C-alpha positions in Angstrom: 0.0 0.0 0.0 1.1 3.5 -0.6 -1.0 6.2 1.0 -4.8 6.2 1.3 -6.8 4.1 -1.1 -10.3 2.6 -1.3 -12.1 -0.1 -3.2 -15.9 -0.4 -3.5 -17.8 -3.6 -4.2 -21.5 -3.7 -4.9 -22.5 -6.7 -2.9 -26.1 -6.7 -4.4 -24.6 -7.3 -7.8 -21.4 -9.1 -6.9 -19.5 -6.5 -9.0 -17.1 -3.6 -8.5 -18.8 -0.2 -8.1 -17.4 2.0 -10.9 -17.7 5.7 -11.2 -18.4 6.6 -7.6 -17.0 10.0 -6.6 -14.7 9.8 -3.5 -13.5 12.8 -1.5 -10.8 12.6 1.2 -10.5 15.2 3.9 -8.6 15.5 7.2 -9.6 17.3 10.3 -8.3 20.8 10.6 -6.4 22.3 13.5 -8.6 24.3 15.9 -7.4 27.6 14.5 -8.3 26.7 10.9 -11.3 28.5 9.2 -13.0 25.2 8.3 -13.3 22.0 10.4 -12.1 19.9 7.5 -9.3 20.3 4.9 -9.8 18.9 1.4 -7.0 16.5 0.5 -8.0 14.7 -2.7 -10.9 13.7 -4.9 -11.3 11.0 -7.5 -13.7 8.4 -8.9 -13.6 4.6 -8.7 -12.3 2.9 -11.8 -13.9 -0.1 -13.6 -12.4 -2.4 -10.9 -14.1 -0.2 -8.2 -10.7 1.1 -7.0 -9.5 4.6 -6.3 -5.8 4.1 -5.8 -3.8 5.7 -4.6 -6.3 8.4 -3.8 -3.6 10.2 -1.7 0.2 9.4 -1.7 1.8 8.2 1.6 4.4 11.0 1.6 1.6 13.5 2.1 -0.4 11.6 4.7 -0.3 13.2 8.2 -1.4 11.7 11.5 -4.9 12.6 12.6 -8.6 12.2 11.9 -9.5 11.7 8.2 -12.8 11.0 6.4 -13.7 9.5 3.1 -17.0 10.7 1.5 -18.6 8.5 -1.1 -21.3 10.0 -3.4 -23.5 6.9 -3.9 -26.7 8.5 -5.1 -25.6 9.0 -8.8 -24.3 5.4 -8.9 -27.6 3.9 -7.8 -29.6 6.4 -10.0 -27.7 5.1 -13.0 -28.8 1.6 -12.1 -32.4 2.8 -11.6 -32.1 1.5 -8.0 -33.5 3.3 -5.0 -31.1 3.6 -2.1 -31.3 4.4 1.6 -27.8 5.9 1.6 -27.4 8.7 -1.0 -23.9 9.3 0.5 -21.6 7.5 2.9 -18.9 9.1 5.1 -16.3 7.0 6.8 -14.2 8.7 9.5 -11.0 7.0 10.5 -7.8 7.7 12.5 -4.4 7.8 10.9 -1.8 6.8 13.5 1.4 8.2 12.0 2.6 10.5 9.3 3.4 8.7 6.0 1.1 5.7 7.0 -0.8 3.7 4.4 -4.5 2.8 4.7 -6.7 0.9 2.4 -10.4 1.5 3.3 -12.7 -0.8 1.3 -16.5 -0.2 1.2 -18.9 -3.1 0.7 -22.1 -1.5 -0.6 -25.7 -2.4 -1.4 -28.7 -0.1 -1.8 -29.8 -0.6 1.8 -26.7 -1.3 3.7 -22.9 -1.0 3.8 -19.9 -2.1 5.8 -16.2 -1.2 5.8 -12.9 -2.4 7.3 -9.2 -1.7 7.1 -7.9 -3.7 4.2 -4.4 -4.5 3.0 
């Protein structure tokens, strides 16, 4: 792994979820104008991967979050969903660390874990 990456699988179809917009942010210091700092954006490829979304040499310790815009993905499938977006907040333990955060997605549920 190198940096922060993600992978989305649509468990209802048993396929990668391509074309989902992903945004990475990190929590700002108390004196910053906004509570979150934008780090990177991208979209999942045909394999459902966004790699690397953010390179390890720019990763700093602290609280981060990944935001997944799932509504357009499900709309393109003509599938209603309970979750038009999903945000996963996680803690990076050290500067330069690598984290792979997969998302297992269906129209009415999701789960996540720290992958390899």
